[in-house]
C-alpha positions in Angstrom: -4.4 12.3 -12.4 -1.4 12.3 -10.1 0.6 15.4 -9.5 4.3 15.9 -10.1 5.0 15.7 -6.4 3.1 12.5 -6.1 5.0 11.0 -9.1 8.3 12.0 -7.4 7.3 10.3 -4.1 6.1 7.3 -6.0 9.4 6.9 -7.8 11.7 7.7 -4.9 10.0 6.4 -1.8 7.5 4.0 -3.3 4.3 5.6 -2.0 2.3 8.8 -1.8 -0.7 10.0 0.2 -3.9 11.8 -0.7 -5.5 13.7 2.2 -9.3 13.7 2.5 -9.7 11.7 -0.8 -12.9 10.1 0.5 -15.9 11.9 1.8 -16.7 11.1 5.4 -19.3 8.6 4.1 -18.9 8.2 0.3 -21.3 5.3 0.0 -24.0 7.0 2.0 -23.8 10.0 -0.4 -24.9 7.8 -3.3 -21.6 7.6 -5.1 -21.7 4.7 -7.4 -19.3 2.8 -9.6 -19.5 5.4 -12.3 -16.6 7.5 -13.4 -17.3 10.2 -10.9 -16.1 11.2 -7.4 -13.6 9.1 -5.6 -14.1 5.9 -7.7 -13.2 7.9 -10.9 -10.2 9.3 -9.0 -9.0 5.8 -8.2 -9.3 4.7 -11.8 -7.4 7.8 -13.0 -4.6 7.3 -10.5 -4.2 3.6 -11.3 -4.2 4.4 -15.0 -1.5 7.0 -14.5 0.7 4.6 -12.6 0.1 1.3 -14.5 -1.5 2.2 -17.8 -4.8 1.4 -19.4 -4.5 -2.4 -19.1 -4.8 -3.0 -15.4 -7.2 -4.7 -13.0 -8.3 -3.6 -9.6 -9.8 -5.7 -6.7 -10.3 -5.1 -3.0 -11.5 -5.9 0.4 -12.6 -4.1 3.5 -10.9 -4.7 6.8 -12.5 -4.2 10.2 -10.3 -5.1 13.1 -10.3 -4.8 16.8 -8.2 -7.0 19.1 -7.7 -7.2 22.8 -4.0 -7.8 22.1 -1.5 -5.8 20.0 -1.2 -7.1 16.4 2.3 -7.0 14.9 2.3 -8.4 11.4 5.4 -9.5 9.7 7.0 -7.3 7.0 5.6 -8.2 3.5 5.3 -7.1 0.0 1.8 -6.5 -1.3 2.5 -8.0 -4.7 -0.2 -10.7 -5.3 1.7 -12.8 -7.8 3.4 -16.2 -7.9 6.4 -14.2 -9.1 6.4 -12.1 -5.8 9.8 -11.3 -4.6 10.8 -12.6 -1.1 11.6 -10.0 1.5 15.3 -10.6 1.2 15.5 -10.6 -2.6 18.4 -9.1 -4.6 18.1 -6.1 -6.9 17.7 -8.3 -10.1 14.7 -10.1 -8.7 13.1 -6.9 -7.4 13.5 -5.2 -10.8 11.5 -8.0 -12.5 8.4 -7.6 -10.2 5.0 -7.1 -11.9 3.9 -3.5 -11.6 1.3 -3.0 -9.0 -0.4 -0.6 -6.5 -1.6 -1.3 -3.0 -4.2 1.3 -1.9 -5.3 1.8 1.6 -8.3 4.1 2.5 -8.8 4.9 6.1 -12.5 5.1 7.2 -11.4 5.7 10.8 -8.1 7.3 11.8 -5.3 4.8 11.1 -1.8 5.0 12.4 -0.9 1.4 12.1 0.8 1.0 8.7 4.6 1.1 8.6 6.5 1.3 5.3 10.2 1.1 4.4 10.6 3.9 1.9 12.7 2.9 -1.1 12.3 -0.8 -0.5 10.4 -1.2 -3.7 13.5 -0.4 -5.7 16.4 -1.6 -3.6 17.2 -4.8 -1.7 17.5 -4.7 2.0 20.9 -4.1 3.5 22.7 -7.0 5.3 21.8 -5.6 8.8 18.1 -5.4 7.9 18.0 -8.9 6.4 19.7 -10.3 9.5 17.1 -8.5 11.7 14.2 -10.0 9.8 15.7 -13.5 9.9 15.7 -13.3 13.7 12.3 -11.5 14.0 10.1 -10.9 10.9 8.2 -8.2 12.9 11.4 -6.3 13.9 11.4 -2.5 13.7 13.5 -1.9 10.6 15.9 1.1 10.5 14.4 3.8 8.2 10.8 2.5 8.4 8.1 5.1 9.1 4.6 5.0 10.4 2.1 6.5 7.9 -0.7 8.1 9.8 -4.0 8.4 7.9 -6.9 10.5 9.0 -10.4 9.3 8.2 -10.9 9.8 4.5 -7.1 9.7 3.6 -5.8 7.3 1.0 -2.3 5.8 0.7 -1.0 4.6 -2.6 2.0 2.2 -2.4 4.1 0.4 -4.9 3.1 -3.2 -4.4 6.7 -4.2 -4.0 7.4 -1.9 -1.0 7.9 -3.5 2.3 5.1 -2.8 4.7 3.4 -4.1 7.8 0.5 -3.3 10.1 0.9 -2.8 13.9 -2.4 -2.4 15.7 -2.3 -1.5 19.4 -4.7 -3.4 21.7 -8.3 -2.1 21.7 -7.8 0.1 18.6 -10.4 0.0 15.9 -9.3 -0.3 12.3 -11.7 0.2 9.4 -10.1 0.4 6.0 -10.8 -0.3 2.4 -7.8 -2.0 0.7 -7.4 -2.3 -3.0 -4.9 -4.0 -5.2 -4.2 -3.0 -8.8 -1.8 -4.8 -11.2 -1.0 -4.6 -14.8 -2.6 -7.5 -16.6 -0.1 -10.1 -17.4 -0.1 -11.7 -20.9 -1.5 -8.6 -22.6 0.5 -6.3 -24.9 
């Protein structure tokens, strides 16, 4: 279940964070795919946000680079209907509902989000900045710092990007959840 404060942040900013959601080594503790522990928590949160008819899939990411990685801004919506970064409000409003979930297994200070970008188009200045440089630091963007075990839940339409300084380890589990299309 999500709290009232989490629901408020979800609606206003497009994301919320759960501290210490994962045990230091959840898989080593024998947690399975049953409806218990952190897996059951994930299912309950996704159900609260998207309803009963949703699907979840994921991947793990292990990264270390000798050079700084600066990804372009993107939306996490995995759909052929995905809105471009510079879309208008009408297109943004028609996006399929989805959740991007990032679990930090090591401390992670590399995810930047633009709060509110899930619900409002970019202003003219920000659009122009991204046309010149898709990795530009956007005004109002913030770095979300996760400790090992923390989880970040983002609206899949929020603008986000990863910046990973050289010689920094990143170990995350990333999940996507979307409402099933074509089901009533």
